[in-house]
Each structure stands twice: as C-alpha cells, then as structure tokens.
Residue, then its C-alpha position, 0 to 999 in steps of 0.5 A: x764910712x759910718x757903716x763900715x765904722x759901725x761894722x768894725x766896731x761890732x766885729x771888735x766887740x765880738x772879739x773882745x767879748x771872746x778874749x776878755x776874761x770873765x768876771x771874778x767872784x768870790x766870798x770872803x768870811x771874817x778874818x778880822x782880828x781883835x785885840x785887847x791889852x796894853x802897850x806899856x802904860x797905855x791900855x788899848x784895843x786894836x782891830x785889824x781887818x785883813x784884805x783877803x787878797x795878797x798883796x793887800x791893804x789891812x785896815x787898822x783902828x786903834x782905840x786908847x783909853x787915855x787919849x790925853x796922854x798920847x802923842x803919837x801912834x805908829x803901826x808896822x807890819x812885821x813878818x815872822x821870820x824878818x823881825x823889826x830889822x827886816x820890816x818896813x818903816x812904821x806908819x803914823x796912825x792918824x786921829x779919827x776926827x771927832x773921836x777921842x782916842x781913836x786912831x786909824x791906819x793902813x798897812x800893806x801886807x805884801x806876802x803870805x804868811x804869819x805877820x804881827x802888827x807892832x802898835x807903838x804908842x808914845x805919850x807923856x806921864x802924869x809927871x811929865x816924863x816921856x813914856x812909850x810902850x808897844x803891843x804886838x798883834x798877830x795877824x795871818x796874811x793869806x789870800x782867801x778871795x779874788x776881788x771882783x771888778x764892778x760891773x760899771x768899770x768893766x763896762x767902761x774898760x770894754x768900751x774904751x778897749x773897743x774904741x782903742x782897737x778900732x782906732x788902731x785898725x783905722x790907723x793901719x788902713x789910713x797908712x796905706x791909703x796915704x800912699x795913694x798916687x796923686x789923681x788916683x780914685x778913692x776906690x782905685x788899686x790902693x783901696x784893696x791894699x787898705x782893706x788888706x791892711x785892716x784885716x792884717x791889723x785885726x788878725x794881729x790884734x786878735x792874736x795879741x788879745x788871745x795871748x793876753x787872755x792866756x796869760x791872764x788865765x794862767x795868772x789867775x789859775x796861779x792865784x787860785x792855787x794860792x788861796x788858803x784852805x785850812x788843813x784837811x783832817x778826818x774825824x772818827x769815833x771808836x769805843x774802846x773796852x774798859x781795863x780789866x777789873x774796873x767796876x761798873x758805872x765808874x766815871x772820872x770825867x769832870x762835869x761842869x753841873x748839867x742844868x738838865x742832865x739827860x737820862x743815862x748820861x754818866x755811865x747809865x748807857x744809852x739804848x739803841x734803836x732795837x733796845x739794846x745797850x752798848x757794852x761798857x767802854x769809852x768813846x774815843x774821837x780821833x782826828x787824822x791829819x790827812x793833808x799833805x801840807x800838815x807833814x811839811x809844816x813847822x812844829x806845833x806850839x802849845x797855846x794855854x799849855x795845849x797843842x790843840x783846843x777842840x770844840x764839839x757842838x751837836x748840830x743842828x740842836x746846839x745843845x751839847x757843848x765840849x771844850x777838849x784837849x786832844x793829845x797823841x797817844x805814846x803808842x801811836x806810831x803814825x804821829x799824824x793823829x790826835x785823840x781824846x776820851x769823850x765826855x758823856x755827851x749824847x749821841x748825834x751829829x757834831x761839828x768839830x773845831x780844832x785850834x792849832x798854832x804853828x811855830x811860825x805863829x800861823x794859826x788856823x781852825x780845823x773843821x770836821x764833822x763826826x757822828x757820836x754813837x750812843x753812850x756805852x753802858x757800864x764802866x766808862x773809864x778811859x783807856x790808858x794814856x787817854x785820861x780827861x785833861x784836867x782843863x776838859x769840860x763840857x755842858x749839855x743845855x739850851x738857853x732858857x733866858x736871853x740874859x741868864x743861865x742857871x746852874x744846878x748848884x744855884x749859880x747864875x751867869x748874867x749877860x750884861x747886855x743892852x736890850x734888842x738885837x746886835x748889829x753886824x760890824x758893830x762892837x758887841x757888848x759881850x760882858x758876863x758875870x757869875x753870881x752865887x746862889x745868894x746873888x753875890x759876885x763869885x770870885x773867879x780864878x783863871x781858867x787856862x791862864x785866862x779869866x774866861x774863854x768863849x765860843x761863838x757860832x752862828x746857828x748855820x755854821x757859817x761863823x765860829x770864833x774862839x774868843x778870849x778877854x784879849x780878843x781873837x788872837x792866838x796867845x801862843x803866836x803873840x809870845x812866839x813873835x816876842x821871843x823871836x824878835x829877842x832872837x833876831x835882836x841878839x843875833x842881829x840877823x834874820x833867823x840866821x841860825x834858826x832851823x826854820x830859817x829856810x821854811x817855805x812856810x815863811x813865804x806861804x801857808x800853802x807851801x810848808x817847810x819840810x820836816x822829819x817825820x817825828x811827831x810835831x810835839x817835839x817842839x822845844x816849847x811842847x813841854x813848857x806850858x805858856x805862862x799868860x800871867x807873866x805876859x799880863x794877859x790873865x787879868x785883861x777884860x776882868x773887872x775885879x769890882x763886879x767880877x765881870x768879864x768882857x770880850x772885844x768882838x763885832x758880829x761879822x754877818x746877820x743871823x742867829x748866834x749861840x754863845x758859850x761863856x766859860x769861867x771857873x770857880x773853886x775848881x769848877x768850870x761853868x759854862x753859860x749859854x746864850x742866844x742873840x740875833x744879829x741884824x744889818x748887813x755883812x761887812x763889805x770886803 
C-alpha cells in the first residue's frame, strides 16, 4: 500500500507539473508620484507609490509641516470621469508612530485610467477656528507588470495540491472498495473495480487541471495585453534650406550661454568626414505619432502653455541638452506629427523624451532616438512657421564640479547638498541656487509658470523624469481634475453632457475614445495657456530669502545620474549640469 501511494503521488506530481502555469516574472519601473504644495492653509508633501498592477493597492504617505494644527487627514481615489460623487468614501490616514506630521494610508485603484488622490486635511487655526483644505494629486493607474509568486509559496501550494488530488483518487477507490461483498478477499473481483475507479478519477482530474490551465493562460494573456506601454513614435531629422534673401550666419535661436561653446556651432557649420560642409539651412526634428491608439485618444491638453515638452539628450556623452516645444505646422495636413526647429546642438545620437497630457488627465512620456546630422553651414534661419519658441532652451556642457556649475557671464549655480552619495528610495536633497559674478543671490523669474524645471536621467537611460518644485505631477492633469470636478458638481452627474463621457479611455489607457481625424490641438484648452500662478504653483519650492529652489524626489534605483536644473533670470534661461551617484537597493515593487 505504501509503495502504491508513493507511485500515485509521483504520477500526480508529473501531472501537476505539466498542468500548472509557469512562474510569472516582470519588471516595474518607477511610477512613484511626488507632490509638493498646500491643502488650504496646510503646506504638505505627498508620495503615492502606485502598485503597477490593476486592481492594486497604492501606498500613500503625507507629510505636513504644521503637524500641531492637524486633527485628521483623509485620502480618496477619484476617477477622472466619475468625480467625488462617484468615488468611494474617504479613508482616514493614520499617523506614523514616532514621526511628527507623517501620515500613511493605502487605497485600492480598481481600474486603469486617470485618477486623482484627494488629500483632505482638517485642523485648527491659531485663533481656534476649524479649517480644512484639499490637495489634488494626479495619479496614472495602469498595469505595468505581473507580480511573481514567491518560490516557497509555489512549492507549498504544489505539495498541498498533490496531497489533495491524491486524496481524491484514493477516496474514489475506497468508495468502490466499500461495496465489496462480505467474505470477499481483498484481491477479489471488486479490486479491479477499485483500480478502474482510481484510473477514471485520475483522468477526470487531469481534464479539470488542463481546463484550469487553459483558463489561466487565457486570463494571463488578456492581462499581458492590458499592460501599458507608451505610444509609439518615430523620429526623423531633415535640413530645410533658408528663406531666400537671408544673410549668411544669421541665427535667431536663444542661447543660454554655453560654458564651453564648441567650434562652429552658431552658424559656422560642421565639417563632414570628407571635409565638405552642409549647405545653409536649419535642421528640423519631426515626431510622427504612429501608434493606432493615438488616433483614438482624447485631445492633448496644454501643460505650461505647451502641448508637448521635448527633451533632447546626446548619448552616451550626456553633454548636450535641449528643452524644446514642438508644434504642428499649419501646412501639415496629416495632423499626426510634431516639428521643432533644432538649436545648434552638435551632431550625434540623441535620446528623445516628450511629455504629453491628454484631456482625460492621462500623462505619459513618449520616447525615441535619432541621429542629428552636422550643423549646416551658412544661414540658419528656421523655416516659416517653425520659429523657436520663446521658452526653448539648450545647453552644451558636462559637469566640472559636483556642487557648482559656472556660466560664461560669471553666474554660478550651486547645489546645496550633503557630501557622499544619495541612497535609492530615500528623499534626495535637491536644492539649488543661482548667484551672480559677485556671489549675490540672483533674482529669479518664473520660467513657464514655475520657478524652476529639472530633468533627471540615469546614465544608462534606465530612468528619466521631468521634475518641478511641485514634484513629478502634470500641472495640466491637476487643473483638468479641478475643472472637471467643478463641472460634475454643477451638472450633478458624472460627465453626462461631456463629449468624452463615453470614452473607453476612461476604462483603460490602452483602448482610447474614438475621435475625429482633426488635429489634436483642436482642444478647447489649446489656446488658453495655463496660469500656474493662479493655482499657487509658481512660488512652490522657492525660498525668497536665499533664492534657492528645491524639488521633491527620491532616486528609484542605484547608479550614476545626471541632473539638468533650469532657472530664468533677466530673460535668460540658465541650465546647470550636475552628476551624482546613488547607492543602495532598488525599491521593491
């Protein structure tokens, strides 16, 4: 009996090993959302660690500056198309023991799409009156990975499954054996029936396991199809001849003051390998939006008054950087491409990062690569309709000092950081200041509605983020949520009259709402640049006494990072370049 039991168990082990799905594995990047701002009178910072799976549990931490005045903090997930009326009840965030002003909570994000986390703070003013405020933190809920089962748990479940199935087979055999006639020997006629019953039970169980495996494979395939990837784009560069009658070496692209201008950049031309030079003209970068999902998406919403924020970074040197704002040309009938006249960046391979926000509040960074040809010789006036945006900027330099970047006019950007490397997953001390040649703090002015912008890239390209003093959120998304909530409150129905009410984009960023074939900048917001000052964002992260600006962020993984920090003074954009090393372990997801 013991040998027969072991033989059955071994057979079942083989059956289960064949029928059970394989182990799941995936990688999750850094979808963490950082926000710095206020909830009414309460300054606060919010961190949302999205789960990477849908449905999934998001981890939220809230740090309040004036903890003594706070009585309660609640958090609430709100879908972009449902509003507060369609949202679940708020959860109370719990104080973290031993950390004054720090609260934590967990929220379920049940579907894919655009969410905002409403953080409501209730407290008491200095004169004893009850006060409250709400901060809206946009969050993208998308599936980006499959969670893996721990090996030990898989082993335990497999063993339990083997014991369970073996027990079922033995029960089937025992049921037949119980019908044995009195006095019949154990190896009598009923013994064959018992064996047949056990064989039939084994076959039936194998069929059930096969059906279960097929069902699981179908569910897994459907989930893999729902994993979000950014929209596909194709980048190309062409050289357009200058308009007739333009004088040679004419350039109108704003320079931020090159620390070490390379030879022949401003209209002088670059030589090709054979010594010849390109004729005059301007290089034009074009992004073609080739992804079918793009044409079914809601229109684009302007962020900082621009439909697209594009960053060009030469790789692997990381010594050339541009922050540009492509547009659609009036004569472009396709409506699926953005173009921008390029500044005098040196030739080479470039990584492209393009930030866009849909009117649903869904934001993403499109990525591509391209090769810039040598700079044309002679006139560099851009083609008509592609004049540089007043907020376009570029800088060509590598870090020469870990905490200081010097510009050609004597200005210096200082990084007020602690010594030593940063640690992955821990808040980084990203505070910078600009001083003039005399060492006095420079008076900054807003640059696209913010006191500063920054771009962070791991040297190997595994991490890239566009930072503001308000964090990593899209200002356009936040404004859209605020306006949409006002509309929903007025209509007292979830987007009943909105042309986007039936948008499948509300259910998943993978299946977007049908729209006409007109250019996406037909958006009613496209002609109304966002006024961040009216939303209280302009001064966030700016210390007026020292002139410094700061960014809330934690590096997600170890490695070598480069940071570009941009501020504006007297109409000129200064771009400081810094390197830092990050140690520790990547955040577990």
